[in-house]
C-alpha positions as CSV (number, residue, x, y, z in Angstrom):
1,M,2.7,2.5,-25.3
2,S,2.8,6.3,-24.4
3,V,6.0,7.6,-26.5
4,V,6.0,10.5,-24.3
5,D,5.6,8.7,-21.3
6,A,8.0,5.2,-23.0
7,D,10.8,8.8,-22.8
8,A,10.0,9.7,-19.4
9,L,10.2,7.1,-17.6
10,S,12.8,4.2,-17.4
11,A,12.1,1.1,-17.7
12,E,13.0,-1.3,-15.1
13,T,10.4,1.1,-12.8
14,Y,7.5,1.2,-16.1
15,P,4.3,-0.5,-15.5
16,R,3.4,-4.0,-16.7
17,K,0.1,-6.0,-16.7
18,Q,0.4,-9.6,-16.0
19,M,-2.2,-11.3,-16.5
20,L,-3.2,-13.5,-13.4
21,A,-6.5,-15.5,-14.6
22,P,-9.5,-14.9,-17.0
23,G,-10.5,-10.7,-16.3
24,V,-8.4,-10.5,-13.1
25,F,-4.7,-8.7,-14.0
26,A,-2.5,-6.7,-11.8
27,I,-0.1,-4.2,-13.1
28,V,3.2,-3.8,-12.0
29,Q,5.6,-1.6,-10.7
30,D,9.5,-3.2,-10.1
31,D,10.8,-2.8,-8.0
32,G,8.7,-1.8,-5.3
33,S,10.5,0.5,-2.8
34,W,9.0,4.1,-2.3
35,G,5.9,5.4,-4.0
36,L,6.4,2.3,-7.3
37,S,3.0,0.4,-5.5
38,N,0.5,-2.0,-7.9
39,A,-3.0,-2.2,-9.0
40,G,-5.5,-4.3,-9.9
41,L,-7.9,-5.0,-12.3
42,I,-11.0,-7.2,-12.9
43,C,-13.1,-6.8,-15.8
44,A,-16.3,-9.3,-17.4
45,D,-19.0,-9.2,-19.2
46,G,-19.3,-5.2,-19.0
47,V,-18.2,-4.3,-15.8
48,S,-14.9,-3.1,-14.7
49,V,-12.8,-2.5,-11.7
50,L,-9.8,-1.0,-10.7
51,V,-7.5,-1.6,-7.5
52,D,-6.1,1.7,-6.6
53,T,-4.3,4.4,-9.2
54,L,0.3,5.1,-9.3
55,F,1.9,8.2,-7.7
56,T,2.5,10.5,-10.6
57,E,0.9,11.8,-14.2
58,R,2.7,10.2,-16.4
59,R,2.2,6.9,-14.6
60,N,-1.2,7.4,-13.7
61,R,-2.1,8.3,-17.7
62,I,0.1,4.5,-18.4
63,L,-2.6,3.3,-15.8
64,R,-5.5,5.1,-18.2
65,E,-4.5,2.8,-21.0
66,M,-4.1,-0.5,-19.8
67,V,-7.4,0.0,-18.5
68,L,-9.1,1.1,-21.3
69,E,-7.0,-1.8,-23.3
70,S,-9.3,-4.0,-21.1
71,A,-12.9,-1.9,-20.7
72,P,-12.9,-0.1,-23.7
73,G,-16.0,1.3,-22.5
74,G,-14.3,3.1,-20.1
75,L,-13.6,1.9,-16.1
76,N,-16.7,1.6,-13.5
77,F,-15.7,1.4,-10.2
78,L,-12.4,2.1,-8.6
79,V,-11.6,0.6,-5.3
80,N,-9.3,2.2,-2.9
81,T,-7.2,0.0,-0.6
82,H,-5.8,3.5,1.7
83,H,-5.0,6.7,1.7
84,H,-1.7,6.7,1.0
85,G,-0.6,8.8,-1.9
86,D,0.7,6.0,-4.1
87,H,-2.5,4.7,-4.4
88,V,-4.8,7.5,-4.8
89,Y,-3.2,9.8,-6.3
90,G,-4.7,8.8,-10.2
91,N,-8.2,8.7,-8.4
92,G,-9.8,11.7,-11.1
93,W,-8.0,10.5,-14.0
94,F,-10.7,8.0,-13.9
95,P,-14.0,10.2,-13.6
96,E,-16.1,8.1,-15.6
97,A,-15.5,5.5,-12.3
98,T,-17.2,5.2,-9.5
99,V,-14.5,5.7,-6.0
100,I,-15.3,3.7,-3.8
101,S,-12.9,3.5,-0.4
102,H,-13.1,2.4,3.6
103,T,-15.5,5.7,5.3
104,S,-11.5,6.5,7.5
105,T,-9.6,6.6,3.5
106,R,-12.2,8.9,2.0
107,E,-11.5,11.0,5.4
108,A,-8.1,11.1,4.8
109,V,-8.6,12.2,0.9
110,L,-10.2,15.0,1.6
111,R,-7.7,16.1,4.2
112,M,-5.0,15.1,2.2
113,D,-2.7,17.9,1.5
114,A,-1.1,16.9,-1.8
115,G,2.5,18.7,-2.2
116,A,3.5,16.6,1.2
117,S,4.6,14.1,-1.3
118,A,6.9,16.9,-3.0
119,R,8.0,18.1,-0.1
120,R,9.3,14.6,0.5
121,F,10.5,13.1,-2.2
122,T,12.0,16.4,-3.9
123,T,13.5,14.1,-7.0
124,V,10.3,13.0,-8.3
125,D,7.6,14.8,-11.1
126,F,4.2,14.0,-9.8
127,G,3.2,16.5,-12.5
128,D,-1.3,16.7,-12.2
129,S,-2.2,14.9,-8.7
130,R,-5.8,13.9,-8.8
131,P,-6.9,11.6,-5.1
132,T,-10.7,12.1,-6.0
133,A,-12.4,10.8,-2.9
134,A,-14.9,7.8,-3.3
135,T,-18.4,8.5,-3.2
136,I,-19.6,5.6,-1.8
137,T,-18.7,3.9,2.1
138,Y,-18.1,1.5,3.6
139,E,-17.3,0.4,7.3
140,T,-17.5,-3.4,7.2
141,C,-17.4,-4.5,3.4
142,A,-18.3,-4.3,-0.5
143,R,-19.2,-6.5,-2.8
144,I,-19.0,-5.6,-6.5
145,H,-19.9,-8.1,-9.6
146,V,-18.4,-8.7,-12.6
147,G,-19.3,-11.5,-14.3
148,D,-19.1,-14.1,-12.7
149,M,-16.6,-12.8,-10.2
150,T,-17.3,-11.5,-6.8
151,V,-15.0,-8.9,-5.6
152,E,-15.2,-8.8,-2.2
153,A,-13.1,-5.8,0.1
154,F,-12.8,-6.1,3.4
155,F,-11.7,-4.2,6.4
156,P,-9.0,-6.3,8.2
157,G,-9.0,-4.1,10.7
158,V,-6.1,-1.5,12.0
159,A,-3.0,-2.5,10.0
160,H,-0.8,-0.2,7.8
161,C,-3.2,2.4,8.5
162,A,-6.6,3.6,9.7
163,G,-8.6,2.1,6.9
164,N,-6.4,-0.4,4.8
165,T,-8.3,-2.8,2.8
166,A,-8.2,-5.8,1.3
167,L,-10.3,-7.4,-1.9
168,F,-10.2,-11.2,-2.9
169,V,-12.3,-12.0,-6.1
170,P,-12.5,-16.2,-4.3
171,E,-13.7,-17.7,-8.2
172,R,-9.7,-17.2,-9.2
173,S,-8.2,-17.2,-5.7
174,V,-6.7,-13.7,-6.4
175,L,-6.1,-11.1,-3.0
176,F,-5.7,-7.5,-3.6
177,A,-4.0,-6.6,-0.2
178,G,-2.3,-3.0,-0.4
179,D,0.0,-2.5,2.1
180,L,-1.0,-4.7,4.2
181,L,1.5,-7.0,2.3
182,L,4.3,-6.3,0.5
183,K,7.2,-8.6,-1.0
184,D,10.8,-8.5,-0.3
185,C,10.0,-4.6,0.7
186,T,9.5,-3.2,4.1
187,P,6.4,-3.4,6.2
188,T,5.3,-0.1,7.4
189,F,2.7,0.7,10.5
190,V,4.3,3.7,11.4
191,G,0.1,5.1,10.8
192,G,-1.4,2.0,11.6
193,S,-0.9,-0.8,14.2
194,A,1.9,-3.4,15.0
195,L,-0.2,-4.9,18.1
196,G,-3.6,-4.6,15.0
197,F,-1.6,-6.3,12.2
198,L,-1.0,-9.6,13.6
199,P,-5.1,-10.2,13.8
200,V,-5.5,-8.6,10.2
201,L,-3.2,-11.2,9.1
202,E,-4.1,-13.9,10.1
203,Q,-7.5,-13.2,8.3
204,L,-5.4,-12.6,5.5
205,R,-4.6,-15.9,5.4
206,K,-7.7,-18.0,5.8
207,L,-8.1,-16.6,2.7
208,D,-5.3,-19.4,1.1
209,P,-5.3,-17.3,-1.9
210,E,-3.5,-18.9,-4.2
211,F,-2.6,-15.1,-5.9
212,V,-1.2,-12.1,-3.9
213,V,-1.2,-8.8,-5.5
214,P,0.6,-6.9,-2.7
215,G,0.9,-2.9,-2.3
216,H,4.5,-3.1,-3.5
217,G,6.6,-6.0,-5.0
218,A,6.4,-9.3,-7.1
219,I,2.7,-11.2,-7.7
220,C,3.3,-14.0,-4.8
221,S,2.2,-17.0,-3.2
222,A,0.6,-16.7,0.4
223,S,4.1,-17.3,1.7
224,V,4.1,-13.8,1.9
225,I,1.7,-13.7,4.7
226,D,4.1,-15.7,7.4
227,E,7.3,-13.3,6.2
228,T,5.1,-10.2,7.2
229,E,4.2,-11.7,10.5
230,R,7.5,-12.8,11.2
231,Y,8.7,-9.2,10.1
232,V,6.3,-7.5,13.3
233,Q,6.6,-10.1,16.3
234,F,10.8,-8.4,15.4
235,I,9.9,-5.6,15.5
236,L,7.1,-6.0,19.0
237,E,10.0,-7.9,20.5
238,L,12.4,-5.3,19.4
239,A,9.9,-2.1,21.4
240,A,9.2,-4.3,24.5
241,S,12.8,-5.2,24.9
242,G,14.0,-1.0,23.5
243,L,10.9,0.0,26.4
244,A,12.3,-2.0,29.0
245,E,15.4,-0.7,29.2
246,G,14.7,2.4,28.7
247,R,15.6,3.5,25.6
248,T,15.1,5.7,22.1
249,P,12.6,4.0,18.8
250,L,16.6,5.7,16.9
251,Q,18.8,3.4,19.5
252,V,16.5,0.7,19.1
253,A,16.7,0.7,15.6
254,Q,20.1,1.3,14.7
255,D,21.5,-1.4,17.4
256,A,19.0,-3.8,15.0
257,Q,20.2,-6.9,13.5
258,L,18.1,-6.8,10.5
259,G,18.6,-11.1,10.3
260,E,16.0,-12.6,7.7
261,F,14.5,-9.2,6.8
262,A,18.2,-7.1,5.8
263,D,18.0,-7.4,2.1
264,W,14.1,-6.2,1.9
265,L,13.4,-2.9,0.6
266,D,13.7,-0.1,2.3
267,S,15.0,-1.2,5.6
268,E,14.8,2.3,7.5
269,R,10.8,1.4,7.9
270,I,12.4,-0.2,11.3
271,V,12.4,3.6,12.9
272,G,8.5,4.5,12.5
273,N,7.4,0.5,13.0
274,I,9.6,1.0,15.7
275,Y,7.9,4.2,17.3
276,R,4.7,2.6,16.5
277,A,5.0,-0.5,18.3
278,M,7.1,1.3,21.6
279,H,4.0,3.3,21.3
280,E,1.8,0.7,22.1
281,L,3.4,-1.2,23.9
282,D,4.5,1.7,26.3
283,E,1.6,1.6,29.1
284,R,2.0,5.8,29.6
285,T,1.5,7.5,26.6
286,G,-2.0,6.4,26.1
287,H,-3.4,7.7,23.1
288,G,-1.4,10.6,22.5
289,R,-0.5,10.8,19.2
290,I,3.2,9.7,17.6
291,D,5.9,12.5,16.7
292,M,5.5,12.2,13.1
293,P,8.0,14.9,12.4
294,A,10.1,13.5,14.9
295,M,10.2,10.2,13.7
296,W,11.0,11.2,10.1
297,R,14.0,13.0,11.5
298,D,15.3,9.6,13.5
299,T,14.8,8.0,9.8
300,E,16.7,10.2,8.2
301,A,19.5,10.0,10.5
302,W,19.8,6.0,10.5
303,L,19.0,6.2,7.2
304,G,22.1,8.6,6.8
305,H,20.1,10.9,3.7
306,P,17.0,12.0,2.9
307,V,14.4,9.2,1.9
308,H,14.3,8.6,-2.0
309,S,11.6,7.7,-4.9
310,R,12.1,6.6,-8.1
311,A,8.9,7.1,-9.2
């Protein structure tokens, strides 16, 4: 543990390394709210694969220490599940690694404004963000062989965002889901697809993993797939009703009864999710873009204050 970084971060959110099976680890950041994402590490026989990096310089320095504990020769491969800053800002802290991602993730990282997160989350000390883009990309899948394990990275379709990747290690029955699955945290698909999410979840369900490493939240079982499916269906029903009644996404979100999802973190994501679902269900919108600045204003109106990150 780095003394400097330990002093700078709260004990509640400090990254922790958890072994799930021989050669397979999760790096978890409680409580999984905005910016507190998870990562993964697979290593055996001198080959190592890191799944995602973290949001701030301090957290990525700690992540590097954790990786080198298991891979003292340095990291070989780094696979990004998608392009959001809390999953790619630390890529450049592993200069020895080959970065791999879906093609659209690479394109999004190349277009990335790394200062946008600092403008959104003004209380976070980001330090040196290094969102290095992938040098190897794929459209459907890629496989990395690590000892007796095969790390299968695949694109299941647009859901959380355009290039979301999941990684499955069948020999250990571990699924690294990125932000396709969150545990006790509200999913977000304003930048992806509500309608597309359901077939993606069915693909993940067929894997029948023993362990799921969600993009945010605690390590869990495959039951998180069912929970996520119920939430997406809930949003689609709200959106259809709102369209029929001629209401705005904010109005629909403000009147929604969250029910079983009320205790999930970051409930304000309901606003963006309804924006996306109404956009997809409304035949009049065609292929037009969502007004993202308006979506963020409505999100903060629903919340009553700016969004906050504990990162």
